[in-house]
NUVO-159284 format. One record per residue: x, y, z of N, C-alpha, C in turn; chain; residue in three letters. Coordinates in steps of 0.02 Angstrom, whole numbers, plus 50000, padded with zeros to 5 digits. Each point is the difference from the previous one (the first is absolute). Example, Ala and Ser with C-alpha at 12.3 -4.5 7.8 and 13.67 -1.06 7.14 Angstrom:
R   n.X   n.Y   n.Z  ca.X  ca.Y  ca.Z   c.X   c.Y   c.Z chaine residu
R 50660 49716 50390 49955 50059 50000 50045 50060 50000      A    ALA
R 49982 50053 49964 50042 50059 50003 49961 50055 50037      A    SER
// end
This chain:
R   n.X   n.Y   n.Z  ca.X  ca.Y  ca.Z   c.X   c.Y   c.Z chaine residu
R 50048 53088 50566 50053 49992 49951 50060 49968 50035      A    MET
R 50030 49950 49969 50056 49965 50030 50063 50042 49997      A    SER
R 50044 49988 50048 50064 50036 50003 50050 49966 49954      A    THR
R 50033 50036 49955 50048 49968 49955 50059 49971 50039      A    PRO
R 50022 49941 49977 50056 49968 50033 50065 50037 49985      A    ARG
R 50043 50005 50049 50064 50032 49991 50049 49953 49965      A    ARG
R 50044 50028 49962 50052 49960 49968 50049 49977 50054      A    LYS
R 50016 49935 50002 50046 49975 50052 50067 50037 49997      A    PRO
R 50027 50013 50058 50065 50033 50005 50055 49950 49980      A    ARG
R 50051 50024 49968 50056 49956 49981 50059 50010 50047      A    SER
R 50040 49947 50006 50059 50001 50044 50059 49976 49959      A    TYR
R 50056 50036 50004 50059 49984 49960 50035 49939 50028      A    HIS
R 50011 49948 49960 50030 49938 50025 50065 50010 50038      A    PRO
R 50046 50040 49973 50065 50009 50032 49993 50033 50068      A    ASP
R 49956 50049 50004 49990 50035 50064 49967 49955 50052      A    ARG
R 49953 49959 49976 49967 49953 50046 50051 49950 50026      A    VAL
R 50040 49972 49955 50052 49952 50021 50046 50030 50052      A    ARG
R 50026 50059 49986 50047 50032 50047 49968 50015 50067      A    ASP
R 49937 50022 49998 49966 50018 50062 49986 49938 50043      A    ALA
R 49980 49945 49967 49988 49938 50037 50064 49976 50034      A    VAL
R 50054 49998 49962 50063 49976 50028 50025 50045 50057      A    LEU
R 49991 50065 49992 50022 50047 50052 49959 49990 50063      A    ALA
R 49933 49995 49994 49959 49994 50060 50008 49933 50034      A    GLN
R 50010 49947 49961 50015 49935 50029 50065 50004 50041      A    VAL
R 50049 50034 49973 50064 50005 50036 49991 50040 50065      A    GLU
R 49960 50052 49999 49987 50039 50061 49966 49956 50053      A    PHE
R 49952 49960 49978 49965 49955 50045 50048 49947 50028      A    VAL
R 50041 49973 49957 50047 49947 50020 50048 50026 50053      A    ARG
R 50028 50058 49988 50047 50029 50048 49966 50015 50067      A    LEU
R 49939 50026 49996 49963 50016 50062 49985 49937 50040      A    ALA
R 49983 49946 49965 49982 49938 50035 50060 49973 50039      A    ALA
R 50060 50007 49974 50059 49974 50034 50021 50042 50060      A    HIS
R 49975 50061 50005 50019 50044 50055 49952 49997 50059      A    GLU
R 49946 49961 49993 49950 49998 50054 50024 49959 50059      A    LEU
R 49983 50023 50059 50017 49965 50061 49945 49949 50017      A    THR
R 50015 49951 50043 49948 49953 50021 49939 50035 50030      A    PRO
R 50012 50054 50036 49944 50037 50029 49957 50032 49946      A    GLN
R 50031 50027 49948 49962 50030 49946 49960 49948 49961      A    GLN
R 50026 49940 49994 49965 49948 49962 49933 49982 50033      A    LEU
R 49995 50010 50065 49939 49982 50035 49950 50057 50006      A    GLY
R 50016 50058 49974 49955 50057 50006 49939 49993 49955      A    ARG
R 49942 50025 50023 49940 49999 49958 50007 50049 49942      A    PRO
R 49967 49984 49945 50005 50042 49940 49939 50044 49989      A    THR
R 49946 49988 50037 49938 50035 49986 49956 49961 49952      A    GLY
R 50027 49949 49969 49962 49955 49957 49975 49943 50044      A    LEU
R 49936 49985 50000 49971 49952 50047 50036 49933 50001      A    PRO
R 50025 49982 50060 50032 49935 50009 50071 49995 49975      A    GLY
R 50029 50056 49975 50067 49998 49972 50049 50039 50044      A    TRP
R 50054 49967 50019 50057 50037 50027 50050 50009 49943      A    ASP
R 50059 50026 50016 50049 50014 49947 50022 49937 49964      A    VAL
R 50003 49944 50036 50019 49937 49968 49950 49981 49945      A    ARG
R 49936 50008 50013 49949 49986 49949 50007 50047 49941      A    HIS
R 50015 50063 50014 50008 50049 49947 50059 49981 49955      A    LEU
R 50055 49980 50029 50058 49980 49961 49985 49937 49959      A    LEU
R 49964 49953 50030 49980 49940 49963 49957 50017 49940      A    ALA
R 49955 50047 50010 49957 50023 49945 50042 50034 49946      A    HIS
R 50047 50041 50019 50043 50034 49952 50040 49949 49959      A    LEU
R 50027 49950 50033 50038 49949 49963 49956 49966 49948      A    ALA
R 49938 49984 50018 49955 49968 49952 49983 50047 49943      A    ARG
R 49990 50064 50014 49983 50047 49948 50058 50011 49952      A    GLN
R 50060 50001 50026 50059 50007 49957 50007 49938 49955      A    ILE
R 49985 49942 50029 50008 49937 49963 49942 49986 49952      A    ASP
R 49948 50041 50003 49940 49986 49960 50013 50003 49925      A    ALA
R 50042 50048 49979 50015 50005 49928 50037 49939 49975      A    LEU
R 50055 49978 50031 50031 49938 49977 49953 49941 50000      A    PRO
R 49956 49996 50049 49953 49944 50004 49952 50001 49941      A    GLN
R 49972 50058 49983 49953 50004 49944 50035 49988 49934      A    LEU
R 50061 50024 49993 50037 49989 49938 50015 49926 49990      A    LEU
R 50003 49962 50053 50014 49928 49994 49939 49960 49982      A    ALA
R 49940 50030 50005 49939 49965 49983 49986 50003 49925      A    GLU
R 49960 49953 49975 49981 50002 49929 49965 50066 49983      A    PRO
R 50016 50027 49942 49969 50063 49978 49925 49989 49990      A    ALA
R 49960 50051 50015 49927 49993 49989 49984 49993 49925      A    PRO
R 49944 49969 49985 49980 49991 49931 49975 50064 49968      A    ARG
R 49980 50047 50042 49973 50063 49974 50053 50037 49959      A    ALA
R 49976 50041 49954 50046 50040 49960 50000 50073 50022      A    THR
R 49953 50017 50044 49996 50069 50024 49992 49999 50076      A    ARG
R 50025 50052 50034 49992 50003 50073 49927 50012 50019      A    PRO
R 49979 49971 50055 49932 50012 50025 50000 50033 50068      A    SER
R 50060 50006 50030 50006 50032 50065 50046 50061 49994      A    CYS
R 49974 50058 50015 50039 50062 49997 50029 50015 50069      A    THR
R 50041 50051 50003 50028 50021 50064 49945 50021 50049      A    LEU
R 49952 50039 49975 49946 50022 50044 49957 49942 50024      A    SER
R 49988 49952 49957 49962 49941 50020 50037 49960 50052      A    GLN
R 50066 49997 49994 50040 49966 50051 49992 50036 50067      A    TRP
R 50007 50066 50001 49994 50038 50062 49932 49988 50032      A    VAL
R 49947 50007 49960 49932 49997 50027 49980 49928 50018      A    LEU
R 50037 49951 49976 49982 49931 50014 50038 49968 50058      A    GLY
R 50049 50035 50027 50041 49969 50052 49961 49978 50061      A    THR
R 49947 50036 50016 49960 49981 50059 49970 49931 49993      A    GLY
R 49990 49976 49939 49970 49935 49988 50045 49943 50023      A    GLU
R 50065 50012 50002 50046 49946 50019 50037 50017 50065      A    ILE
R 49973 50046 50039 50033 50021 50062 50008 49941 50049      A    ALA
R 49950 49958 50004 50004 49943 50046 50055 49953 49980      A    THR
R 50007 49988 49935 50052 49956 49975 50069 50030 50013      A    LYS
R 50006 50065 49989 50064 50034 50011 50021 49995 50074      A    ILE
R 49952 50009 50045 50014 49994 50071 50022 49929 50017      A    ASP
R 49967 49950 49971 50018 49931 50014 50071 49985 49977      A    SER
R 50019 50025 49942 50068 49990 49975 50052 50031 50047      A    TRP
R 49985 50061 50024 50047 50034 50044 50008 49961 50066      A    ALA
R 49944 49975 50026 50004 49962 50062 50041 49936 49990      A    GLN
R 49989 49966 49944 50036 49938 49986 50075 50013 49990      A    GLU
R 50015 50051 49961 50071 50015 49984 50038 50022 50062      A    ASP
R 49968 50040 50043 50033 50024 50060 50013 49942 50049      A    ALA
R 49954 49952 50001 50009 49943 50045 50051 49950 49974      A    ALA
R 50006 49996 49934 50043 49949 49969 50074 50018 50000      A    ALA
R 50015 50065 50008 50070 50021 49993 50016 50053 50051      A    ARG
R 50055 49991 50036 50020 50048 50051 50034 50061 49969      A    ASP
R 50041 49989 49949 50040 50054 49972 49965 50030 49938      A    ASP
R 49957 50049 50013 49964 50031 49944 50045 50044 49957      A    GLN
R 50053 50027 50028 50047 50039 49960 50033 49956 49948      A    ALA
R 50016 49938 50018 50029 49954 49952 49951 49982 49945      A    ALA
R 49936 49995 50018 49948 49986 49950 49995 50057 49950      A    ALA
R 50007 50061 50024 50000 50058 49955 50061 49999 49955      A    ILE
R 50058 49981 50028 50061 49995 49959 49989 49952 49941      A    ASP
R 49972 49941 50016 49989 49949 49949 49951 50025 49947      A    THR
R 49946 50031 50023 49950 50026 49953 50029 50054 49956      A    ALA
R 50042 50043 50030 50031 50055 49962 50046 49973 49945      A    ALA
R 50037 49947 50015 50043 49970 49950 49960 49971 49943      A    GLU
R 49945 49966 50016 49957 49971 49948 49970 50055 49957      A    GLU
R 49979 50054 50031 49969 50055 49963 50050 50032 49952      A    LEU
R 50060 50012 50025 50051 50032 49957 50014 49959 49938      A    GLU
R 49996 49935 50006 50017 49956 49943 49947 50002 49945      A    SER
R 49938 50023 50017 49946 49999 49950 49971 50069 49986      A    VAL
R 50027 50052 50031 49967 50065 49997 49994 50027 49929      A    ILE
R 50048 49986 49957 49996 50025 49931 49940 49970 49963      A    ASP
R 49985 49937 50014 49940 49970 49971 49938 50029 50032      A    THR
R 50005 50016 50064 49942 50025 50037 49977 50069 49979      A    GLY
R 50040 50037 49962 49978 50067 49978 49981 50000 49925      A    VAL
R 49991 49941 49973 49978 49996 49930 49927 50022 49994      A    ARG
R 49985 50036 49947 49932 50024 49988 49960 49952 49958      A    GLU
R 50033 49951 49969 49967 49953 49954 49989 49931 50031      A    ASP
R 50014 49993 50064 49995 49935 50033 49943 50001 50051      A    LEU
R 49958 49949 49999 49946 49994 50049 50017 49950 50054      A    LEU
R 49980 50017 50062 50011 49956 50057 49933 49974 50026      A    LEU
R 49998 49939 50026 49937 49970 50023 49982 50020 50071      A    PRO
R 49970 50059 50008 49982 50024 50067 49931 49974 50020      A    HIS
R 49988 49997 50065 49936 49975 50025 49941 50043 49978      A    VAL
R 50012 50065 49987 49947 50044 49976 49992 49998 49924      A    PHE
R 50041 49962 49967 49999 49998 49927 50068 50017 49973      A    GLY
R 50013 49984 49936 50065 50014 49971 50020 50074 50006      A    PRO
R 50062 50012 50021 50026 50068 50006 50062 50006 49958      A    MET
R 50011 50060 49973 50064 50013 49967 50055 49994 50052      A    ARG
R 50057 49974 49979 50055 49991 50047 50020 50066 50031      A    ALA
R 50005 50052 49960 50021 50065 50028 49949 50025 50051      A    ILE
R 49936 49989 49988 49949 50022 50048 50008 49963 50066      A    ASP
R 50011 49934 49996 50008 49963 50063 50063 50024 50037      A    PHE
R 50052 50015 49963 50062 50025 50032 49988 50068 50033      A    THR
R 49958 50042 49969 49982 50063 50032 49962 49987 50066      A    VAL
R 49960 49947 50002 49967 49984 50064 50050 49982 50054      A    THR
R 50059 49974 49980 50052 49987 50049 50025 50065 50031      A    ARG
R 50003 50052 49961 50019 50066 50027 49949 50023 50053      A    LEU
R 49936 49990 49986 49949 50019 50048 50009 49961 50065      A    VAL
R 50008 49934 49994 50010 49959 50060 50062 50022 50038      A    GLU
R 50054 50012 49965 50063 50019 50033 49995 50067 50035      A    LEU
R 49970 50049 49968 49996 50067 50030 49952 50000 50060      A    VAL
R 49942 49970 49991 49951 49998 50055 50030 49965 50061      A    VAL
R 50032 49944 49989 50026 49962 50058 50067 50026 50025      A    HIS
R 50037 50035 49959 50059 50035 50026 49978 50053 50050      A    SER
R 49946 50035 49985 49973 50049 50046 49973 49967 50063      A    ASP
R 49967 49942 49992 49977 49962 50059 50059 49983 50045      A    ASP
R 50054 49979 49969 50060 49980 50038 50031 50059 50036      A    LEU
R 50000 50057 49967 50026 50061 50032 49959 50017 50062      A    THR
R 49934 50000 49993 49957 50019 50055 50002 49950 50058      A    ARG
R 50008 49936 49983 50000 49948 50052 50065 49999 50039      A    ALA
R 50056 50011 49967 50065 49992 50033 50032 50065 50023      A    THR
R 49978 50056 49971 50032 50063 50016 50065 50011 49963      A    GLY
R 50018 49951 49957 50061 50006 49960 49980 50013 49928      A    SER
R 50012 50061 49974 49976 50018 49933 50029 49954 49946      A    PRO
R 49955 49976 49956 50020 49963 49941 50001 50049 49942      A    VAL
R 50054 50004 49964 50005 50047 49944 49948 49983 49947      A    ARG
R 49974 50052 49967 49952 49991 49947 50029 50028 49935      A    LEU
R 50002 49958 49949 50022 50022 49934 49949 50048 49970      A    ASP
R 50023 50055 49971 49954 50052 49975 49954 49972 49945      A    ARG
R 50026 49962 49954 49959 49973 49946 49950 49949 50027      A    MET
R 50021 49961 50051 49955 49952 50031 49941 50036 50033      A    ALA
R 50014 50055 50035 49947 50039 50031 49955 50031 49947      A    VAL
R 50029 50029 49948 49961 50032 49947 49952 49950 49968      A    ALA
R 50025 49941 49985 49958 49949 49969 49944 49978 50046      A    SER
R 50016 49991 50063 49949 49979 50049 49945 50052 50007      A    THR
R 50021 50063 50005 49951 50055 50005 49954 50000 49940      A    VAL
R 50028 49992 49941 49960 50003 49938 49953 49940 49994      A    ARG
R 50024 49941 50017 49958 49941 49997 49940 50007 50046      A    VAL
R 50012 50022 50061 49945 50007 50049 49952 50057 49981      A    LEU
R 50027 50054 49972 49956 50055 49978 49957 49979 49942      A    ALA
R 50029 49963 49952 49962 49977 49943 49945 49951 50022      A    ASP
R 50015 49960 50050 49949 49953 50026 49942 50037 50031      A    ALA
R 50014 50055 50036 49946 50040 50028 49958 50031 49945      A    LEU
R 50033 50025 49947 49964 50030 49944 49955 49949 49966      A    ALA
R 50021 49936 49999 49958 49948 49970 49944 49980 50047      A    GLU
R 50014 49999 50065 49949 49982 50048 49946 50053 50006      A    LYS
R 50020 50063 49997 49953 50057 50007 50006 50045 49939      A    ALA
R 49977 49976 49941 50011 50038 49938 49961 50065 49998      A    PRO
R 50027 50049 49965 49967 50065 49993 50052 50054 49993      A    GLY
R 49976 50062 49998 50045 50056 49987 49986 50060 50046      A    PHE
R 49965 49988 50055 49981 50056 50043 50053 50019 50051      A    SER
R 50044 49954 50016 50049 50010 50053 50069 49980 49976      A    THR
R 50050 50040 50017 50068 49984 49980 50041 49979 50061      A    GLU
R 50031 49942 49995 50046 49977 50052 50070 50015 49977      A    LEU
R 50037 50036 50041 50068 50019 49983 50049 49971 50050      A    ARG
R 50051 49966 49974 50054 49974 50042 50065 50024 49968      A    ILE
R 50019 50063 50011 50060 50027 49968 50062 49967 50031      A    PRO
R 50052 49988 49959 50006 50020 49930 49983 49944 49951      A    PRO
R 49964 49948 50023 49995 49939 49961 49934 49989 49962      A    PHE
R 49944 50025 50026 49937 49982 49968 49945 50051 50014      A    ALA
R 49953 50002 49953 49938 50037 50009 49947 49965 49958      A    ALA
R 49945 49981 50031 49946 49967 49964 49934 50032 50018      A    VAL
R 49952 49994 49955 49933 50025 50012 49954 49941 50013      A    GLN
R 49953 50010 50046 49955 49946 50019 49936 50029 50029      A    CYS
R 49954 49957 50017 49934 50014 50028 49953 50033 49948      A    LEU
R 49940 49975 49997 49950 50028 49956 49977 50068 50025      A    THR
R 49977 50041 49954 49977 50067 50017 50020 50048 49945      A    GLY
R 49989 50065 50011 50017 50050 49950 50073 49994 49979      A    PRO
R 50011 50000 49935 50068 49991 49974 50038 50066 50000      A    ARG
R 50062 49997 50026 50044 50058 49999 50032 50007 49931      A    HIS
R 50001 50060 49972 50026 50010 49932 50060 50046 49996      A    THR
R 50005 50050 50042 50057 50046 49995 50014 50032 50068      A    ARG
R 50062 50027 50006 50019 50033 50063 50009 49951 50056      A    GLY
R 49999 50025 50061 50009 49958 50060 49935 49964 50016      A    THR
R 50001 49934 50006 49939 49964 50017 49971 50022 50066      A    PRO
R 49934 49998 50005 49967 50018 50062 50006 49947 50054      A    GLY
R 50011 49938 49979 50004 49944 50047 50070 49969 49993      A    GLN
R 50041 50009 50050 50069 49977 49996 50020 49965 50065      A    VAL
R 50033 49943 49993 50029 49964 50057 50075 49994 49985      A    VAL
R 50042 50020 50048 50072 49999 49989 50036 49972 50060      A    GLU
R 50050 49958 49988 50040 49973 50053 50069 49981 49973      A    THR
R 50045 49980 50044 50067 49980 49980 50001 49925 49983      A    ASP
R 50052 49977 49966 50002 49930 49977 49992 49948 50055      A    PRO
R 50038 50005 50054 49996 49949 50052 49931 50001 50034      A    VAL
R 49973 50060 50012 49934 50004 50030 49948 49969 49954      A    SER
R 50007 50010 49935 49953 49970 49953 50004 49924 50002      A    TRP
R 50060 49973 50001 50008 49928 50004 49965 49973 50062      A    VAL
R 50008 50034 50056 49969 49977 50062 49924 50006 49997      A    ARG
R 49975 50053 49971 49927 50008 49993 49971 49947 49953      A    LEU
R 50034 49990 49944 49974 49955 49948 50001 49927 50022      A    ALA
R 50041 49984 50050 50005 49932 50024 49970 49989 50069      A    THR
R 49967 50051 50027 49968 49993 50064 50046 50005 50060      A    GLY
R 50062 50022 49989 50046 50008 50056 49987 50063 50039      A    ARG
R 49965 50048 49970 49984 50063 50033 49928 50018 49982      A    ALA
R 49969 50039 50041 49931 50020 49988 49995 50071 49973      A    THR
R 49947 50013 49964 49986 50066 49973 49999 50051 50056      A    TRP
R 49966 49983 50055 49993 50046 50056 50067 50019 50030      A    LYS
R 50044 49951 50010 50065 50013 50029 50043 50043 49953      A    THR
R 49999 49984 49936 50041 50037 49952 49978 50072 49992      A    MET
R 49935 50012 50002 49976 50069 49995 50016 50038 50065      A    THR
R 49994 49966 50056 50013 50033 50065 50073 50020 50007      A    ALA
R 50045 49961 49971 50071 50015 50005 50025 50045 49944      A    THR
R 49956 50016 49953 50019 50044 49945 50035 49966 49942      A    GLY
R 50007 49934 50004 50033 49964 49945 49954 49987 49942      A    ARG
R 49935 50011 50011 49951 49994 49946 49960 50064 49998      A    LEU
R 50001 50033 49943 49963 50063 49991 49940 49987 49954      A    LYS
R 49942 50020 50024 49938 49986 49964 49964 50066 49985      A    VAL
R 49987 50013 49937 49965 50061 49979 49935 49983 49964      A    GLY
R 49944 50024 50026 49936 49987 49969 49962 49945 50035      A    GLY
R 49934 50008 50005 49958 49952 50037 50001 49932 49967      A    GLU
R 49998 49998 49934 49996 49937 49965 50064 49959 50008      A    ARG
R 50057 50033 50008 50064 49966 50005 50003 49951 50058      A    ALA
R 49965 50017 50055 50001 49956 50058 49969 49931 49985      A    ALA
R 49964 49996 49945 49970 49936 49980 50052 49947 49983      A    GLY
R 50061 50021 49987 50053 49951 49985 50014 49956 50060      A    LEU
R 49986 50026 50060 50014 49960 50060 49961 49934 49999      A    ALA
R 49941 50001 49970 49959 49940 49998 50026 49948 49951      A    GLU
R 50047 50019 49957 50027 49954 49949 50066 49969 50022      A    GLU
R 50024 50019 50059 50065 49975 50025 49989 49948 50055      A    LEU
R 50045 49952 50005 50060 49990 49959 49983 49967 49933      A    PRO
R 50049 50001 49955 49991 49965 49936 50037 49934 49999      A    VAL
R 50052 49995 50041 50038 49937 50004 49995 49974 50071      A    LEU
R 49979 49938 50007 49989 49971 50067 50054 49949 50016      A    HIS
// end
């Protein structure tokens, strides 16, 4: 019997707009405070130092203005959901790396590139959170608000990368983190559908996944629980299941729950 599809989660346009602008500002301020020594530090992402990471962030911030400037797709309905975007990122990983290498080599001042991208984004952000507008994404037409939510994922994931690489904490907007946690959790639920295991990331999300006996009442027998930042790192391959369980940041209850490790990461 097939698993019923979950109803897509909705995101409030005003909250998305405010969270994007806040996290962009945190990234912008952090970029200007980096020392030359910090710019050369490795990020843990293959072949990327901090300069490459900043170049990538500038391009991701500028992606919404760029798509809004392109002709609207002919489609009348979206064909790419948030979960499909998450699960499809690995398909364009080589292209993303190539862009970062090119952008880092072409410009010395990556903080200035982020400034420029931030200004462009701010000028179009109200259009970017529209629910009735489709954008021409490589994976298929996306609702503008959904693509803007993907900017939150990019910003939060790479703000954490920047923190770990430089040792200088980048502030994280609460709504930006909440949205990122939910997007990645929903993608896992779509990748590994079912109702046998509950993934909990308090206070932001809880989803059921993995095939097997369905839980109906009381405390589920199969539970995986972690904190928001740990979940972001697990879901994106920045941390391993083994390390997180060993440090106590990931709590696993039930034999079946450990099967979630085989479904991670969801975003590459």
